[in-house]
C-alpha positions in Angstrom: 35.2 36.5 -58.9 31.5 37.2 -58.7 30.1 38.0 -55.2 27.6 35.6 -53.8 24.0 36.9 -53.7 22.8 37.9 -50.2 20.2 35.4 -48.9 17.2 36.6 -46.9 17.4 35.9 -43.2 14.9 33.5 -41.6 13.1 34.3 -38.3 15.0 31.4 -36.6 18.3 32.8 -37.7 17.3 36.3 -36.5 16.5 35.0 -33.1 19.8 33.1 -32.6 21.8 36.2 -31.5 18.9 37.4 -29.3 18.4 34.0 -27.5 22.1 33.5 -27.0 22.4 37.1 -25.7 19.6 36.6 -23.2 21.1 33.2 -22.1 24.6 34.7 -21.5 23.2 37.7 -19.7 21.0 35.4 -17.5 24.1 33.2 -16.6 26.1 36.4 -15.9 23.5 37.7 -13.5 22.3 34.5 -11.8 25.6 32.6 -11.6 28.2 35.3 -11.4 25.9 38.1 -10.0 27.9 40.7 -11.9 27.1 44.4 -11.7 25.3 45.8 -14.7 27.9 48.4 -15.6 31.0 46.6 -14.5 32.0 45.4 -18.0 30.9 41.8 -18.4 27.5 42.7 -19.8 29.1 45.0 -22.3 31.4 42.2 -23.5 28.4 39.9 -23.8 26.8 42.5 -26.1 29.9 42.4 -28.2 29.7 38.6 -28.3 26.1 38.8 -29.3 27.1 41.2 -32.1 29.8 38.8 -33.2 27.2 36.0 -33.4 25.0 38.2 -35.5 27.9 38.9 -37.8 28.5 35.2 -38.2 24.9 34.6 -39.1 25.1 37.5 -41.6 28.3 36.1 -43.2 26.6 32.7 -43.5 23.8 34.4 -45.5 26.5 36.1 -47.7 26.0 39.6 -46.2 29.0 41.7 -46.9 31.3 42.3 -43.9 31.9 45.9 -45.1 28.1 46.5 -45.1 27.8 45.2 -41.5 30.8 47.3 -40.3 29.4 50.4 -42.0 26.0 49.9 -40.2 27.8 49.5 -36.9 29.8 52.7 -37.6 26.6 54.6 -38.5 24.9 53.4 -35.3 27.8 54.6 -33.2 27.9 57.9 -35.0 24.2 58.4 -34.4 24.8 58.2 -30.6 27.6 60.8 -30.5 25.2 63.6 -29.5 23.8 61.5 -26.7 27.3 60.5 -25.5 28.3 64.2 -25.2 25.1 64.8 -23.3 25.9 62.0 -20.9 29.4 63.4 -20.3 27.9 66.9 -19.6 25.3 65.4 -17.3 28.2 63.9 -15.2 30.0 67.3 -15.2 26.8 69.1 -14.2 26.1 66.7 -11.3 29.7 67.5 -10.0 29.4 71.3 -10.2 25.8 71.3 -8.8 27.1 69.3 -5.8 30.1 71.5 -5.4 28.0 74.7 -5.6 25.5 73.5 -3.0 22.6 73.3 -5.4 21.9 69.6 -4.8 22.3 69.9 -1.0 20.0 73.0 -1.0 17.3 70.9 -2.8 17.7 68.2 -0.1 17.6 70.8 2.7 14.4 72.4 1.7 12.9 69.0 0.8 13.4 67.8 4.3 11.8 70.9 5.8 8.5 69.8 4.2 8.4 66.8 6.6 5.6 67.0 9.1 4.0 64.1 11.2 0.4 64.7 10.0 1.4 64.3 6.4 4.3 61.9 6.8 3.6 59.5 3.9 2.9 62.1 1.2 5.8 64.2 2.5 8.0 61.1 2.3 7.0 60.7 -1.3 7.7 64.4 -2.1 11.0 64.4 -0.3 12.4 61.4 -2.0 11.1 62.7 -5.4 12.9 66.0 -4.9 16.2 64.3 -3.8 16.0 61.8 -6.6 15.4 64.5 -9.3 18.3 66.4 -7.8 20.7 63.5 -7.7 19.4 61.4 -10.6 19.7 58.2 -8.6 17.1 56.1 -6.8 19.9 54.1 -5.3 21.5 57.1 -3.6 18.1 58.4 -2.5 17.3 55.1 -0.7 20.8 54.7 0.8 20.7 58.2 2.4 17.4 60.0 3.1 15.5 56.7 2.4 17.1 55.1 5.4 16.4 58.1 7.6 12.7 58.2 6.5 12.3 54.5 7.2 13.7 55.0 10.7 11.3 58.0 11.3 8.3 56.1 10.0 9.1 53.1 12.1 9.3 55.2 15.2 5.9 56.6 14.4 4.4 53.1 14.1 3.9 53.2 10.4 3.8 49.8 8.6 7.2 49.1 7.0 5.7 48.1 3.7 3.8 51.4 3.3 7.0 53.4 4.2 9.0 51.4 1.7 6.4 51.9 -1.0 6.5 55.7 -0.5 10.3 55.8 -0.6 10.6 53.6 -3.7 7.8 55.5 -5.5 9.4 58.9 -4.9 12.9 57.6 -5.7 11.9 56.1 -9.0 9.8 59.2 -10.0 13.0 61.2 -9.8 15.2 58.5 -11.3 12.8 58.3 -14.3 12.5 62.1 -15.0 15.9 63.5 -13.9 18.3 64.5 -16.7 21.0 63.4 -14.3 19.7 59.8 -14.4 21.6 57.2 -16.5 18.4 55.3 -17.5 16.7 58.6 -18.5 19.7 59.2 -20.8 19.9 55.6 -22.0 16.2 55.2 -23.1 16.2 58.0 -25.7 19.5 56.8 -27.2 18.0 53.3 -27.7 14.8 54.7 -29.2 16.4 57.4 -31.4 15.2 60.6 -29.8 16.9 63.3 -27.7 17.0 63.6 -23.9 14.7 66.6 -23.4 12.1 65.5 -25.9 12.0 62.2 -24.0 11.6 63.9 -20.6 8.8 66.2 -21.9 7.0 63.3 -23.5 7.3 61.2 -20.3 5.4 63.9 -18.4 2.2 62.9 -20.1 2.1 59.5 -18.3 4.3 60.2 -15.3 2.5 63.3 -13.9 -1.0 61.6 -13.7 0.6 58.4 -12.3 2.4 60.5 -9.6 -0.8 62.4 -8.7 -2.7 59.2 -8.2 0.2 57.9 -6.1 0.2 61.1 -4.0 -3.6 60.8 -3.4 -3.2 57.1 -2.4 -0.5 57.9 0.1 -2.5 60.8 1.5 -5.4 58.5 2.1 -3.1 55.9 3.7 -1.6 58.6 5.9 -5.1 59.6 7.1 -6.0 55.9 7.7 -2.9 55.1 9.8 -3.0 58.5 11.5 0.6 58.7 12.5 1.2 60.5 15.8 4.5 61.8 17.2 7.2 64.2 16.2 9.6 64.0 13.3 13.0 65.3 14.2 15.1 66.3 11.2 17.1 69.0 13.1 20.3 67.0 13.2 20.2 66.3 9.4 19.3 69.9 8.6 22.1 71.2 10.9 24.6 68.9 9.3 23.7 70.1 5.8 23.9 73.8 6.7 27.2 73.2 8.6 28.7 71.7 5.5 27.3 74.0 2.8 26.1 77.6 2.6 22.4 77.0 2.0 20.5 79.8 0.2 17.5 80.0 -2.2 19.7 82.0 -4.5 21.3 78.7 -5.6 18.0 77.8 -7.3 18.7 80.5 -9.9 20.8 77.9 -11.8 18.3 75.0 -12.1 15.5 77.5 -12.8 17.5 79.0 -15.6 18.3 75.6 -17.0 14.6 74.6 -16.9 13.8 77.9 -18.8 16.3 76.9 -21.4 14.8 73.5 -21.8 11.3 74.9 -22.1 12.5 77.3 -24.7 13.8 74.3 -26.6 17.5 75.3 -26.5 19.7 72.5 -27.7 20.3 70.0 -24.9 24.1 70.2 -25.1 24.0 74.0 -24.9 21.5 74.0 -22.0 23.6 71.4 -20.0 26.9 73.2 -20.7 25.4 76.5 -19.5 24.0 74.8 -16.4 27.4 73.2 -15.7 29.4 76.5 -16.1 26.9 78.4 -14.0 27.2 75.7 -11.3 31.0 76.2 -11.3 30.6 80.0 -11.0 28.1 79.6 -8.1 30.5 77.1 -6.4 33.3 79.8 -6.4 30.8 82.4 -5.1 28.9 80.4 -2.4 31.2 77.5 -1.5 34.8 78.8 -1.7 35.9 76.7 1.3 34.5 73.5 -0.1 36.2 74.2 -3.5 39.6 74.6 -1.6 39.0 71.4 0.4 38.2 69.4 -2.8 41.4 70.8 -4.4 43.4 69.7 -1.3 44.6 73.2 -0.6 44.6 75.6 2.4 43.8 79.0 0.9 41.4 80.2 -1.8 43.5 81.2 -4.8 43.3 80.9 -8.6 45.1 77.5 -8.6 42.9 75.9 -5.9 39.8 77.3 -7.4 40.7 76.0 -10.9 41.7 72.6 -9.5 38.6 72.2 -7.4 36.2 73.0 -10.2 38.1 70.8 -12.7 37.9 67.8 -10.3 34.2 68.3 -9.9 33.8 68.4 -13.6 35.8 65.3 -14.4 36.2 62.8 -11.6 35.0 61.6 -8.2 34.6 64.1 -5.4 33.4 63.5 -1.9 32.4 66.2 0.6 32.5 65.1 4.2 29.6 66.0 6.5 29.4 66.1 10.3 26.7 63.5 10.0 28.3 60.3 8.6 25.0 59.0 7.1 25.0 62.0 4.6 28.5 61.3 3.2 27.1 58.9 0.6 24.7 61.7 -0.6 27.5 64.2 -1.0 29.4 62.4 -3.7 29.6 63.0 -7.5 31.6 61.3 -10.2 31.9 64.0 -12.8 32.2 62.9 -16.4 34.1 59.8 -15.3 31.0 58.5 -13.7 29.2 58.3 -17.1 32.0 56.3 -18.9 30.5 52.9 -18.0 27.1 53.9 -19.3 28.8 55.3 -22.5 30.6 51.9 -22.8 27.3 50.1 -22.5 25.8 52.3 -25.2 28.7 51.7 -27.6 28.5 47.9 -27.1 24.7 48.0 -27.6 25.2 49.9 -30.8 27.7 47.2 -32.0 25.0 44.5 -31.3 22.2 46.6 -32.8 24.2 47.6 -35.8 25.1 44.0 -36.6 21.5 42.9 -36.1 20.2 45.6 -38.4 22.8 45.0 -41.1 22.0 41.3 -41.4 18.2 42.1 -41.5 17.5 40.4 -38.2 15.9 43.4 -36.5 13.7 44.0 -39.5 12.6 40.3 -39.6 11.8 40.3 -35.8 10.0 43.6 -36.1 7.9 42.3 -39.0 7.0 39.1 -37.1 6.1 41.2 -34.0 3.9 43.5 -36.2 2.0 40.4 -37.5 1.3 39.4 -33.9 0.8 43.0 -32.6 -1.2 44.0 -35.6 -2.6 47.1 -33.9 -1.2 50.0 -31.9 -2.1 48.6 -28.5 -0.6 45.3 -29.4 2.8 46.9 -30.2 2.8 48.8 -26.9 1.8 45.7 -25.0 4.6 43.7 -26.6 7.1 46.4 -25.6 5.9 46.4 -22.0 5.9 42.6 -21.9 9.5 42.4 -23.3 10.8 44.9 -20.8 9.2 43.0 -17.9 10.6 39.7 -19.3 14.1 41.1 -19.6 13.9 42.5 -16.1 12.8 39.1 -14.8 15.2 37.0 -16.9 18.4 39.1 -16.8 17.7 40.9 -13.5 19.0 44.2 -14.9 17.1 47.4 -15.7 19.7 48.7 -18.2 19.3 45.6 -20.4 15.5 45.9 -20.1 15.9 49.2 -21.9 18.8 48.3 -24.3 17.5 45.0 -25.7 13.8 45.9 -26.3 14.9 49.4 -27.4 16.9 48.0 -30.3 14.4 45.3 -31.1 11.3 47.5 -31.3 12.8 50.7 -32.9 12.0 49.6 -36.5 8.5 48.3 -35.5 7.5 51.8 -34.2 8.9 53.5 -37.3 6.9 51.1 -39.5 3.8 52.0 -37.6 4.5 55.7 -38.2 5.1 56.3 -34.5 7.7 58.9 -33.2 10.6 57.4 -31.3 9.6 59.2 -28.1 6.7 56.7 -27.8 9.2 53.9 -27.5 11.6 55.7 -25.1 8.6 56.6 -22.9 7.4 53.0 -22.9 10.8 51.7 -22.1 11.0 53.8 -19.0 7.4 53.3 -18.0 7.9 49.5 -18.1 11.6 48.8 -17.8 13.1 51.4 -15.4 10.3 51.5 -12.8 9.4 47.8 -12.6 13.0 46.5 -12.0 12.7 47.3 -8.2 9.6 45.1 -7.9 11.5 41.9 -8.7 13.2 40.4 -5.7 16.1 38.9 -7.7 16.6 41.9 -9.9 19.7 44.0 -8.9 17.4 46.9 -8.1 14.9 44.9 -6.1 17.7 43.2 -4.1 19.6 46.5 -3.5 16.6 48.5 -2.2 15.4 45.7 -0.1 18.8 45.3 1.5 19.4 49.1 2.0 16.0 49.9 3.4 15.7 46.6 5.4 12.3 46.0 3.9 11.7 42.8 1.8 10.7 43.5 -1.9 7.4 41.6 -1.5 6.6 43.7 1.6 6.9 47.1 -0.1 5.7 45.9 -3.5 1.9 46.3 -2.9 2.5 49.9 -1.9 5.0 50.9 -4.6 2.0 52.4 -6.5 4.0 54.6 -8.9 6.1 51.7 -10.1 3.4 49.2 -11.0 0.8 51.8 -12.1 3.2 53.3 -14.7 3.0 50.3 -17.2 -0.8 50.3 -16.9 -1.0 54.1 -17.6 1.1 53.8 -20.7 -1.0 50.9 -21.9 -4.2 52.9 -21.2 -2.9 55.8 -23.3 -2.1 53.3 -26.1 -5.6 51.7 -25.9 -7.2 55.2 -26.1 -4.7 56.4 -28.7 -4.1 59.4 -26.4 -0.9 61.4 -26.6 0.6 59.0 -29.1 2.8 61.1 -31.3 3.1 60.2 -35.0 6.0 60.9 -37.3 5.4 63.9 -39.4 6.3 63.2 -43.0 7.8 66.1 -44.9 6.7 66.4 -48.5 
């Protein structure tokens, strides 16, 4: 029996899976208020993929062809998945060894009343880079900084803007951050290329933000004393704090600069973190293992727990306990799950020709370089507003625009950078987004109150569009002869 000839897909058919996906995600967020990584959104991505497959079969696209494309997409993310798992392991050993607490300790020592606002920005930046989480930063040091600023008579909106700006600077750049790992996977580049390329837009934005908060600090002229003695004492009572611990992150940075493969650099950083934990924090290793004495068994068990699963190190100061938590490789499994489901949806859309059709239509509208970047920024903002989820603002536009960037001869890091510049950082500016609602609730500052002062977050999309308009630091694909 002769196979039916494959029919070309129409734009309306291409949009069916996308529209239904966005509708289902919006219902999930607004009606059921589900957590982004809890599993429901992943299942919705599978449903979206199934709808795409149905459209493809209707157009006589071979099921085997669709399945093969999904398999290829999943295979292409294997490197990124291993990196994600290593990032989880690294965060565990860096907490256990005292590297992350040392970063927090020395960051807090920078605080001084005369430079409260810029110091607030710098401290939250350091802690967010160290932890890879804007949420953890706000829930721990962020709360303390709001209390200090409030006591000094600083406007709550300004304090909130400084905390949010610093928290998202670190969340955006830290290799420990899930969004920083997710964006390059969606765009088709690697983690460290993505981070290096983000520096072009992120550093100037951060410098402008720092200048603005320095001016505001001078205007408001905060008086009084900032007492961080209790927090510093609690950290030093829990961990052995020493500058020697910075040998590990400095060495990993050197490896990254030398362009060592990401998996190798992260593995070395993880193993060094484990070694430093045994040298500098033997008592904590024993406590994590649930033992009484330091011996081979307890040392091995404590390190393995930090590498693979949840660990929590109790501090004399209860407010710090949330900061001294790490999930090991297990903490990354939900993000891995999200990536696999996104690859299922993206692979099905690609196999039936839907992504190509949408990309071609977008290219007709965005017929120049600036138009393409502007369309990406607008899509990220729209997904953030409609689905209230920063992960989906990276996943959905990432898969939709990947082909359009290739057709324009643009390297994938252009897309991954734009996804972070417009998806990750703007999520916290929307009151009903999970990020906006979380930070407003934790800090006790309404989203619309801190929004005007979250300079880093709303300047980032404008900077990326400025670069596109000037065709500055826009990397092209180098074609090999």
